[in-house]
A tleap script that builds the chain and sets N, CA, C and O, in Angstrom:
source leaprc.protein.ff14SB
mol = sequence {
  NMET VAL ILE CYS VAL TYR ILE ALA SER SER
  SER GLY SER THR ALA ILE LYS LYS LYS GLN
  GLN ASP VAL LEU GLY PHE LEU GLU ALA ASN
  LYS LYS GLY PHE GLU GLU LYS HIE ILE THR
  ALA ASN GLU GLU ASN TRP LYS TRP MET ARG
  GLU ASN VAL PRO GLU ASN SER ARG PRO ALA
  THR GLY TYR PRO LEU PRO PRO GLN ILE PHE
  ASN GLU ASN GLN TYR CYS GLY ASP TYR ASP
  ASP PHE PHE GLU ALA ARG GLU ASN THR ALA
  VAL TYR VAL LEU LEU GLY LEU THR ALA SER
  PRO ASP SER LYS GLU ALA GLU ALA GLN ALA
  LYS GLN GLN CALA
}
set mol.1.N position { 89.283 125.593 41.070 }
set mol.1.CA position { 90.292 125.778 40.375 }
set mol.1.C position { 91.545 125.867 40.947 }
set mol.1.O position { 91.596 126.490 42.008 }
set mol.2.N position { 92.696 125.341 40.456 }
set mol.2.CA position { 94.111 125.247 41.084 }
set mol.2.C position { 94.905 125.862 40.101 }
set mol.2.O position { 94.847 125.414 38.955 }
set mol.3.N position { 95.643 126.823 40.361 }
set mol.3.CA position { 96.567 127.394 39.472 }
set mol.3.C position { 97.882 126.376 39.565 }
set mol.3.O position { 98.339 126.131 40.681 }
set mol.4.N position { 98.444 125.826 38.455 }
set mol.4.CA position { 99.578 125.111 38.500 }
set mol.4.C position { 100.885 125.995 37.783 }
set mol.4.O position { 100.925 126.362 36.609 }
set mol.5.N position { 101.831 126.203 38.735 }
set mol.5.CA position { 102.883 126.644 38.112 }
set mol.5.C position { 104.140 125.588 37.810 }
set mol.5.O position { 104.731 125.038 38.740 }
set mol.6.N position { 104.464 125.376 36.488 }
set mol.6.CA position { 105.589 124.378 36.348 }
set mol.6.C position { 106.955 125.079 36.434 }
set mol.6.O position { 107.295 126.048 35.755 }
set mol.7.N position { 107.708 124.432 37.391 }
set mol.7.CA position { 109.099 125.378 37.689 }
set mol.7.C position { 110.135 124.325 37.554 }
set mol.7.O position { 109.860 123.125 37.535 }
set mol.8.N position { 111.319 124.800 37.462 }
set mol.8.CA position { 112.720 124.026 37.253 }
set mol.8.C position { 113.340 124.259 38.912 }
set mol.8.O position { 113.913 125.289 39.266 }
set mol.9.N position { 113.084 123.084 39.790 }
set mol.9.CA position { 113.584 123.352 40.977 }
set mol.9.C position { 115.089 123.530 41.162 }
set mol.9.O position { 115.557 124.182 42.095 }
set mol.10.N position { 115.818 122.927 40.239 }
set mol.10.CA position { 117.302 122.883 40.476 }
set mol.10.C position { 117.853 123.652 39.040 }
set mol.10.O position { 118.875 123.254 38.480 }
set mol.11.N position { 117.036 124.813 38.513 }
set mol.11.CA position { 117.759 125.492 37.238 }
set mol.11.C position { 118.948 126.112 37.782 }
set mol.11.O position { 119.026 126.532 38.937 }
set mol.12.N position { 120.019 126.166 36.782 }
set mol.12.CA position { 121.125 126.847 36.963 }
set mol.12.C position { 121.165 128.192 36.442 }
set mol.12.O position { 122.183 128.870 36.306 }
set mol.13.N position { 119.955 128.535 36.154 }
set mol.13.CA position { 119.699 129.953 35.410 }
set mol.13.C position { 119.063 130.981 36.441 }
set mol.13.O position { 117.905 130.923 36.853 }
set mol.14.N position { 119.933 131.852 36.758 }
set mol.14.CA position { 119.264 132.898 37.722 }
set mol.14.C position { 117.959 133.684 37.059 }
set mol.14.O position { 117.039 134.142 37.736 }
set mol.15.N position { 118.045 133.757 35.630 }
set mol.15.CA position { 117.061 134.599 35.287 }
set mol.15.C position { 115.727 133.709 35.352 }
set mol.15.O position { 114.660 134.302 35.510 }
set mol.16.N position { 115.739 132.280 35.235 }
set mol.16.CA position { 114.781 131.339 35.297 }
set mol.16.C position { 113.966 131.415 36.599 }
set mol.16.O position { 112.751 131.510 36.777 }
set mol.17.N position { 115.195 131.332 37.615 }
set mol.17.CA position { 114.840 131.286 39.138 }
set mol.17.C position { 113.975 132.481 39.296 }
set mol.17.O position { 112.887 132.265 39.831 }
set mol.18.N position { 114.289 133.913 38.872 }
set mol.18.CA position { 113.888 135.019 39.187 }
set mol.18.C position { 112.437 135.036 38.712 }
set mol.18.O position { 111.526 135.331 39.486 }
set mol.19.N position { 112.261 134.766 37.630 }
set mol.19.CA position { 110.926 134.730 36.967 }
set mol.19.C position { 109.999 133.683 37.740 }
set mol.19.O position { 108.786 133.888 37.788 }
set mol.20.N position { 110.487 132.722 38.257 }
set mol.20.CA position { 109.546 131.661 38.727 }
set mol.20.C position { 109.330 132.233 40.118 }
set mol.20.O position { 108.217 131.980 40.581 }
set mol.21.N position { 110.206 133.001 40.948 }
set mol.21.CA position { 110.079 133.571 42.167 }
set mol.21.C position { 108.969 134.674 41.905 }
set mol.21.O position { 108.007 134.863 42.650 }
set mol.22.N position { 109.229 135.340 40.795 }
set mol.22.CA position { 108.096 136.518 40.527 }
set mol.22.C position { 106.561 135.822 40.479 }
set mol.22.O position { 105.613 136.274 41.120 }
set mol.23.N position { 106.508 134.954 39.835 }
set mol.23.CA position { 105.272 134.389 39.620 }
set mol.23.C position { 104.533 133.791 40.771 }
set mol.23.O position { 103.351 133.981 41.058 }
set mol.24.N position { 105.501 132.956 41.457 }
set mol.24.CA position { 105.005 132.548 42.934 }
set mol.24.C position { 104.813 133.256 43.929 }
set mol.24.O position { 104.082 132.911 44.857 }
set mol.25.N position { 105.561 134.555 43.867 }
set mol.25.CA position { 105.539 135.606 44.958 }
set mol.25.C position { 104.034 136.260 44.555 }
set mol.25.O position { 103.187 136.372 45.442 }
set mol.26.N position { 103.804 136.598 43.459 }
set mol.26.CA position { 102.538 137.079 43.254 }
set mol.26.C position { 101.242 136.483 43.710 }
set mol.26.O position { 100.321 137.109 44.234 }
set mol.27.N position { 101.281 135.016 43.412 }
set mol.27.CA position { 100.336 134.242 44.022 }
set mol.27.C position { 100.173 134.108 45.432 }
set mol.27.O position { 99.110 134.016 46.047 }
set mol.28.N position { 101.408 134.107 45.909 }
set mol.28.CA position { 101.455 133.974 47.613 }
set mol.28.C position { 100.726 135.341 48.139 }
set mol.28.O position { 99.908 135.415 49.055 }
set mol.29.N position { 101.311 136.571 47.200 }
set mol.29.CA position { 100.995 137.687 48.124 }
set mol.29.C position { 99.573 138.180 47.959 }
set mol.29.O position { 99.095 139.096 48.630 }
set mol.30.N position { 98.842 137.410 46.883 }
set mol.30.CA position { 97.348 137.668 46.511 }
set mol.30.C position { 96.463 136.432 47.041 }
set mol.30.O position { 95.260 136.296 46.816 }
set mol.31.N position { 97.253 135.578 47.763 }
set mol.31.CA position { 96.716 134.428 48.431 }
set mol.31.C position { 95.840 133.834 47.414 }
set mol.31.O position { 94.621 133.775 47.576 }
set mol.32.N position { 96.368 133.443 46.491 }
set mol.32.CA position { 95.550 132.439 45.553 }
set mol.32.C position { 96.210 131.133 45.571 }
set mol.32.O position { 97.432 130.985 45.601 }
set mol.33.N position { 95.243 130.086 45.549 }
set mol.33.CA position { 95.786 128.698 45.504 }
set mol.33.C position { 96.395 128.401 44.574 }
set mol.33.O position { 95.888 128.596 43.469 }
set mol.34.N position { 97.828 127.767 44.691 }
set mol.34.CA position { 98.518 127.259 43.414 }
set mol.34.C position { 99.334 126.195 43.955 }
set mol.34.O position { 99.645 125.986 45.128 }
set mol.35.N position { 99.679 125.452 42.731 }
set mol.35.CA position { 100.514 124.378 43.111 }
set mol.35.C position { 101.859 124.302 42.123 }
set mol.35.O position { 101.794 124.354 40.895 }
set mol.36.N position { 102.899 124.190 42.776 }
set mol.36.CA position { 104.260 124.055 42.165 }
set mol.36.C position { 104.425 122.613 41.788 }
set mol.36.O position { 104.325 121.621 42.510 }
set mol.37.N position { 104.723 122.706 40.397 }
set mol.37.CA position { 104.738 121.423 39.966 }
set mol.37.C position { 106.407 121.419 39.140 }
set mol.37.O position { 106.752 122.128 38.194 }
set mol.38.N position { 107.131 120.496 39.787 }
set mol.38.CA position { 108.566 120.647 39.678 }
set mol.38.C position { 108.991 119.677 38.675 }
set mol.38.O position { 108.806 118.462 38.749 }
set mol.39.N position { 109.689 120.429 37.545 }
set mol.39.CA position { 109.925 119.620 36.054 }
set mol.39.C position { 111.118 118.841 36.073 }
set mol.39.O position { 111.236 117.838 35.368 }
set mol.40.N position { 112.151 119.314 36.965 }
set mol.40.CA position { 113.489 118.740 37.202 }
set mol.40.C position { 113.488 117.614 38.026 }
set mol.40.O position { 114.284 116.697 37.827 }
set mol.41.N position { 112.599 117.590 39.011 }
set mol.41.CA position { 112.579 116.338 39.929 }
set mol.41.C position { 111.177 115.398 39.613 }
set mol.41.O position { 110.785 114.507 40.367 }
set mol.42.N position { 110.664 115.702 38.628 }
set mol.42.CA position { 109.283 114.777 38.281 }
set mol.42.C position { 109.351 114.742 36.901 }
set mol.42.O position { 108.943 115.775 36.370 }
set mol.43.N position { 109.852 113.621 35.937 }
set mol.43.CA position { 109.786 113.412 34.709 }
set mol.43.C position { 108.504 113.491 34.133 }
set mol.43.O position { 108.333 114.081 33.067 }
set mol.44.N position { 107.416 112.842 34.865 }
set mol.44.CA position { 105.747 113.161 34.311 }
set mol.44.C position { 105.274 114.485 34.300 }
set mol.44.O position { 104.334 114.789 33.566 }
set mol.45.N position { 105.953 115.501 35.209 }
set mol.45.CA position { 105.540 116.883 35.318 }
set mol.45.C position { 106.240 117.492 33.885 }
set mol.45.O position { 105.671 118.317 33.170 }
set mol.46.N position { 107.380 117.008 33.651 }
set mol.46.CA position { 108.294 117.592 32.563 }
set mol.46.C position { 107.456 117.237 31.347 }
set mol.46.O position { 106.979 118.080 30.586 }
set mol.47.N position { 107.331 116.090 31.240 }
set mol.47.CA position { 106.459 115.552 29.823 }
set mol.47.C position { 105.022 116.052 29.835 }
set mol.47.O position { 104.458 116.153 28.746 }
set mol.48.N position { 104.367 116.376 30.950 }
set mol.48.CA position { 102.871 116.746 30.852 }
set mol.48.C position { 103.098 118.287 30.268 }
set mol.48.O position { 102.331 118.672 29.385 }
set mol.49.N position { 104.038 119.082 30.704 }
set mol.49.CA position { 104.110 120.572 30.574 }
set mol.49.C position { 104.496 120.613 28.808 }
set mol.49.O position { 103.849 121.290 28.009 }
set mol.50.N position { 105.474 119.892 28.499 }
set mol.50.CA position { 105.889 119.942 27.130 }
set mol.50.C position { 104.558 119.479 26.251 }
set mol.50.O position { 104.265 120.096 25.227 }
set mol.51.N position { 103.966 118.630 26.603 }
set mol.51.CA position { 102.790 118.169 25.636 }
set mol.51.C position { 101.581 119.264 25.778 }
set mol.51.O position { 100.927 119.541 24.772 }
set mol.52.N position { 101.330 119.797 26.857 }
set mol.52.CA position { 100.252 120.841 26.921 }
set mol.52.C position { 100.427 122.219 26.554 }
set mol.52.O position { 99.458 122.892 26.204 }
set mol.53.N position { 101.628 122.705 26.610 }
set mol.53.CA position { 101.900 124.164 26.095 }
set mol.53.C position { 101.541 124.042 24.531 }
set mol.53.O position { 102.021 123.235 23.735 }
set mol.54.N position { 100.576 125.044 24.284 }
set mol.54.CA position { 100.084 124.772 22.931 }
set mol.54.C position { 101.227 125.319 21.910 }
set mol.54.O position { 101.963 126.282 22.122 }
set mol.55.N position { 101.211 124.503 20.771 }
set mol.55.CA position { 101.963 125.007 19.720 }
set mol.55.C position { 102.597 126.189 19.223 }
set mol.55.O position { 103.787 126.277 18.919 }
set mol.56.N position { 101.551 127.283 19.144 }
set mol.56.CA position { 101.747 128.545 19.033 }
set mol.56.C position { 102.570 129.252 20.219 }
set mol.56.O position { 103.172 130.301 19.987 }
set mol.57.N position { 102.585 128.752 21.300 }
set mol.57.CA position { 103.179 129.269 22.463 }
set mol.57.C position { 104.738 128.590 22.848 }
set mol.57.O position { 105.379 128.880 23.858 }
set mol.58.N position { 105.105 127.761 21.938 }
set mol.58.CA position { 106.225 127.045 21.968 }
set mol.58.C position { 107.362 127.659 21.278 }
set mol.58.O position { 107.162 127.984 20.108 }
set mol.59.N position { 108.676 127.909 21.852 }
set mol.59.CA position { 109.699 128.382 21.368 }
set mol.59.C position { 109.996 128.048 19.906 }
set mol.59.O position { 109.459 127.000 19.545 }
set mol.60.N position { 110.743 128.700 18.946 }
set mol.60.CA position { 111.036 127.991 17.450 }
set mol.60.C position { 112.015 126.923 17.681 }
set mol.60.O position { 112.018 125.988 16.880 }
set mol.61.N position { 112.820 126.921 18.626 }
set mol.61.CA position { 113.870 125.436 18.905 }
set mol.61.C position { 113.743 125.414 20.361 }
set mol.61.O position { 113.628 126.344 21.160 }
set mol.62.N position { 113.793 124.025 20.548 }
set mol.62.CA position { 113.888 123.662 22.101 }
set mol.62.C position { 112.528 123.385 22.486 }
set mol.62.O position { 111.530 123.148 21.806 }
set mol.63.N position { 112.741 123.482 23.939 }
set mol.63.CA position { 111.545 123.144 24.806 }
set mol.63.C position { 111.047 124.418 25.569 }
set mol.63.O position { 111.847 125.274 25.948 }
set mol.64.N position { 109.740 124.513 25.776 }
set mol.64.CA position { 109.064 125.592 26.832 }
set mol.64.C position { 109.739 125.851 28.207 }
set mol.64.O position { 109.502 125.086 29.141 }
set mol.65.N position { 110.459 126.764 28.333 }
set mol.65.CA position { 111.038 127.080 29.448 }
set mol.65.C position { 110.252 127.336 30.811 }
set mol.65.O position { 109.153 127.863 30.635 }
set mol.66.N position { 110.509 127.135 31.806 }
set mol.66.CA position { 109.701 127.403 33.217 }
set mol.66.C position { 109.973 128.897 33.291 }
set mol.66.O position { 110.923 129.484 32.772 }
set mol.67.N position { 109.066 129.379 33.961 }
set mol.67.CA position { 107.716 129.120 34.512 }
set mol.67.C position { 106.824 128.967 33.533 }
set mol.67.O position { 106.886 129.843 32.670 }
set mol.68.N position { 105.769 127.892 33.336 }
set mol.68.CA position { 104.624 127.705 32.575 }
set mol.68.C position { 103.410 127.629 33.601 }
set mol.68.O position { 103.437 126.791 34.502 }
set mol.69.N position { 102.341 128.517 33.456 }
set mol.69.CA position { 101.333 128.693 34.234 }
set mol.69.C position { 100.139 127.781 33.529 }
set mol.69.O position { 100.060 127.738 32.302 }
set mol.70.N position { 99.466 127.254 34.148 }
set mol.70.CA position { 97.951 126.496 33.887 }
set mol.70.C position { 97.114 126.621 35.040 }
set mol.70.O position { 97.425 126.600 36.231 }
set mol.71.N position { 95.691 126.791 34.338 }
set mol.71.CA position { 94.483 126.824 35.436 }
set mol.71.C position { 94.092 125.662 35.309 }
set mol.71.O position { 93.341 125.421 34.363 }
set mol.72.N position { 94.507 124.514 36.285 }
set mol.72.CA position { 94.106 123.065 36.112 }
set mol.72.C position { 95.209 122.732 34.838 }
set mol.72.O position { 96.435 122.833 34.836 }
set mol.73.N position { 94.114 122.222 33.581 }
set mol.73.CA position { 94.470 121.673 32.509 }
set mol.73.C position { 94.507 122.820 31.426 }
set mol.73.O position { 94.870 122.495 30.296 }
set mol.74.N position { 94.206 123.970 31.641 }
set mol.74.CA position { 93.892 125.150 30.779 }
set mol.74.C position { 95.078 126.018 30.768 }
set mol.74.O position { 95.318 126.746 31.731 }
set mol.75.N position { 95.858 125.977 29.693 }
set mol.75.CA position { 97.034 126.877 29.543 }
set mol.75.C position { 96.899 128.382 29.710 }
set mol.75.O position { 96.061 128.928 28.993 }
set mol.76.N position { 97.617 129.146 30.570 }
set mol.76.CA position { 97.518 130.370 30.793 }
set mol.76.C position { 98.496 131.208 30.301 }
set mol.76.O position { 98.166 132.341 29.950 }
set mol.77.N position { 99.826 130.790 30.201 }
set mol.77.CA position { 100.875 131.467 29.565 }
set mol.77.C position { 102.238 131.112 30.217 }
set mol.77.O position { 102.321 130.126 30.950 }
set mol.78.N position { 103.175 131.809 29.989 }
set mol.78.CA position { 104.508 131.780 30.526 }
set mol.78.C position { 104.767 133.072 31.049 }
set mol.78.O position { 103.844 133.886 31.087 }
set mol.79.N position { 106.202 133.450 31.566 }
set mol.79.CA position { 106.326 134.528 32.250 }
set mol.79.C position { 106.257 135.501 31.586 }
set mol.79.O position { 105.910 136.515 32.192 }
set mol.80.N position { 106.553 135.631 30.062 }
set mol.80.CA position { 106.400 136.852 29.334 }
set mol.80.C position { 104.925 137.191 29.399 }
set mol.80.O position { 104.627 138.320 29.791 }
set mol.81.N position { 104.014 136.380 29.075 }
set mol.81.CA position { 102.565 136.456 29.303 }
set mol.81.C position { 101.968 137.036 30.647 }
set mol.81.O position { 101.062 137.869 30.668 }
set mol.82.N position { 102.583 136.498 31.776 }
set mol.82.CA position { 102.269 136.917 33.047 }
set mol.82.C position { 102.787 138.421 33.433 }
set mol.82.O position { 102.157 139.286 34.042 }
set mol.83.N position { 104.296 138.493 32.833 }
set mol.83.CA position { 104.502 140.019 32.928 }
set mol.83.C position { 103.788 141.018 32.347 }
set mol.83.O position { 103.430 141.995 33.006 }
set mol.84.N position { 103.531 140.891 31.171 }
set mol.84.CA position { 102.501 141.669 30.358 }
set mol.84.C position { 101.029 141.831 31.193 }
set mol.84.O position { 100.493 142.913 31.434 }
set mol.85.N position { 100.576 140.675 31.524 }
set mol.85.CA position { 99.311 140.874 32.167 }
set mol.85.C position { 99.510 141.745 33.517 }
set mol.85.O position { 98.696 142.610 33.842 }
set mol.86.N position { 100.403 141.508 34.104 }
set mol.86.CA position { 100.809 142.291 35.375 }
set mol.86.C position { 100.783 143.922 35.172 }
set mol.86.O position { 100.233 144.792 35.847 }
set mol.87.N position { 101.726 144.019 33.783 }
set mol.87.CA position { 102.027 145.579 33.614 }
set mol.87.C position { 100.413 146.211 33.176 }
set mol.87.O position { 100.063 147.373 33.383 }
set mol.88.N position { 99.672 145.278 32.615 }
set mol.88.CA position { 98.128 145.759 32.229 }
set mol.88.C position { 97.367 145.613 33.278 }
set mol.88.O position { 96.207 146.015 33.190 }
set mol.89.N position { 97.785 145.066 34.393 }
set mol.89.CA position { 96.454 144.992 35.410 }
set mol.89.C position { 95.411 144.129 35.050 }
set mol.89.O position { 94.220 144.322 35.296 }
set mol.90.N position { 96.026 142.908 34.300 }
set mol.90.CA position { 95.068 141.864 33.883 }
set mol.90.C position { 95.489 140.578 34.307 }
set mol.90.O position { 95.144 139.687 33.531 }
set mol.91.N position { 96.265 140.131 35.513 }
set mol.91.CA position { 96.694 138.881 35.487 }
set mol.91.C position { 95.610 137.761 36.051 }
set mol.91.O position { 95.848 136.555 35.987 }
set mol.92.N position { 94.421 138.292 36.598 }
set mol.92.CA position { 93.392 137.406 36.875 }
set mol.92.C position { 92.791 136.934 35.727 }
set mol.92.O position { 92.617 135.720 35.622 }
set mol.93.N position { 92.425 137.721 34.800 }
set mol.93.CA position { 92.144 137.543 33.209 }
set mol.93.C position { 93.107 136.476 32.845 }
set mol.93.O position { 92.646 135.356 32.625 }
set mol.94.N position { 94.292 136.663 32.759 }
set mol.94.CA position { 95.101 135.661 32.541 }
set mol.94.C position { 95.033 134.149 33.001 }
set mol.94.O position { 95.167 133.106 32.362 }
set mol.95.N position { 94.770 134.407 34.373 }
set mol.95.CA position { 94.843 133.086 34.921 }
set mol.95.C position { 93.397 132.509 34.857 }
set mol.95.O position { 93.195 131.367 35.269 }
set mol.96.N position { 92.469 133.208 34.392 }
set mol.96.CA position { 91.215 132.548 34.569 }
set mol.96.C position { 90.454 132.749 36.025 }
set mol.96.O position { 89.421 132.129 36.276 }
set mol.97.N position { 90.995 133.578 36.866 }
set mol.97.CA position { 90.224 133.888 37.889 }
set mol.97.C position { 89.442 135.215 38.121 }
set mol.97.O position { 89.603 136.217 37.424 }
set mol.98.N position { 88.606 135.127 39.136 }
set mol.98.CA position { 87.694 136.418 39.398 }
set mol.98.C position { 88.514 137.330 40.227 }
set mol.98.O position { 89.159 136.862 41.165 }
set mol.99.N position { 88.539 138.482 39.979 }
set mol.99.CA position { 89.624 139.461 40.715 }
set mol.99.C position { 88.644 139.731 42.002 }
set mol.99.O position { 87.413 139.703 41.984 }
set mol.100.N position { 89.595 140.031 43.254 }
set mol.100.CA position { 88.727 140.448 44.404 }
set mol.100.C position { 87.966 141.596 44.043 }
set mol.100.O position { 88.541 142.263 43.183 }
set mol.101.N position { 86.758 142.098 44.447 }
set mol.101.CA position { 86.295 143.325 44.367 }
set mol.101.C position { 86.982 144.558 44.517 }
set mol.101.O position { 86.818 145.585 43.859 }
set mol.102.N position { 88.039 144.273 45.777 }
set mol.102.CA position { 88.683 145.537 46.143 }
set mol.102.C position { 89.891 145.791 45.766 }
set mol.102.O position { 90.560 146.705 46.247 }
set mol.103.N position { 90.364 144.852 44.690 }
set mol.103.CA position { 91.526 144.896 43.866 }
set mol.103.C position { 91.836 145.906 42.875 }
set mol.103.O position { 90.951 146.558 42.322 }
set mol.104.N position { 92.756 146.014 42.699 }
set mol.104.CA position { 93.280 147.027 41.323 }
set mol.104.C position { 92.699 146.670 40.126 }
set mol.104.O position { 92.153 147.457 39.352 }
set mol.105.N position { 92.816 145.508 39.978 }
set mol.105.CA position { 92.515 144.634 38.725 }
set mol.105.C position { 91.030 144.749 38.467 }
set mol.105.O position { 90.614 144.896 37.318 }
set mol.106.N position { 90.203 144.684 39.536 }
set mol.106.CA position { 88.849 144.852 39.459 }
set mol.106.C position { 88.350 146.381 39.240 }
set mol.106.O position { 87.362 146.636 38.551 }
set mol.107.N position { 89.166 147.427 39.927 }
set mol.107.CA position { 88.697 148.588 39.257 }
set mol.107.C position { 89.052 148.902 38.090 }
set mol.107.O position { 88.338 149.686 37.465 }
set mol.108.N position { 90.283 148.356 37.475 }
set mol.108.CA position { 90.547 148.494 36.203 }
set mol.108.C position { 89.538 148.039 35.231 }
set mol.108.O position { 89.147 148.771 34.322 }
set mol.109.N position { 89.119 146.854 35.413 }
set mol.109.CA position { 88.240 146.200 34.670 }
set mol.109.C position { 86.843 147.055 34.544 }
set mol.109.O position { 86.310 147.191 33.443 }
set mol.110.N position { 86.270 147.632 35.757 }
set mol.110.CA position { 85.400 148.428 35.914 }
set mol.110.C position { 85.267 149.415 35.010 }
set mol.110.O position { 84.311 149.659 34.273 }
set mol.111.N position { 86.605 150.124 35.157 }
set mol.111.CA position { 86.891 151.530 34.172 }
set mol.111.C position { 86.635 151.187 32.747 }
set mol.111.O position { 85.978 151.909 31.997 }
set mol.112.N position { 87.284 149.838 32.336 }
set mol.112.CA position { 87.094 149.472 30.925 }
set mol.112.C position { 85.700 149.469 30.418 }
set mol.112.O position { 85.295 149.920 29.347 }
set mol.113.N position { 85.052 148.901 31.341 }
set mol.113.CA position { 83.577 148.445 31.008 }
set mol.113.C position { 82.505 149.642 30.727 }
set mol.113.O position { 81.561 149.700 29.938 }
set mol.114.N position { 82.970 150.491 31.595 }
set mol.114.CA position { 82.425 151.970 31.923 }
set mol.114.C position { 82.310 152.838 30.589 }
set mol.114.O position { 81.909 154.000 30.642 }
savepdb mol mol.pdb
quit
């Protein structure tokens, strides 16, 4: 399974850049394989992202903004979903990955199941 993060490599928005860096930094720090899909430099990536973000996850007006996260073709969420999952120690669940047994997330899941 490969996590794909759709990003805008030439975004003028510092907020979008920070959100993208936050998601990518988390994946790098946790040594999770991922692929950056640039939507500003590749029209096919932009089109695929727009078409595959579920209707209920799209903004009321306009297009979904990066970063958008997929586990291969399965939609995981946007930055707000990622942020909330991180706050709740549930990023691996959001991404459809198994947490490392020694991770805080695995500990939190074990406590919830006990």
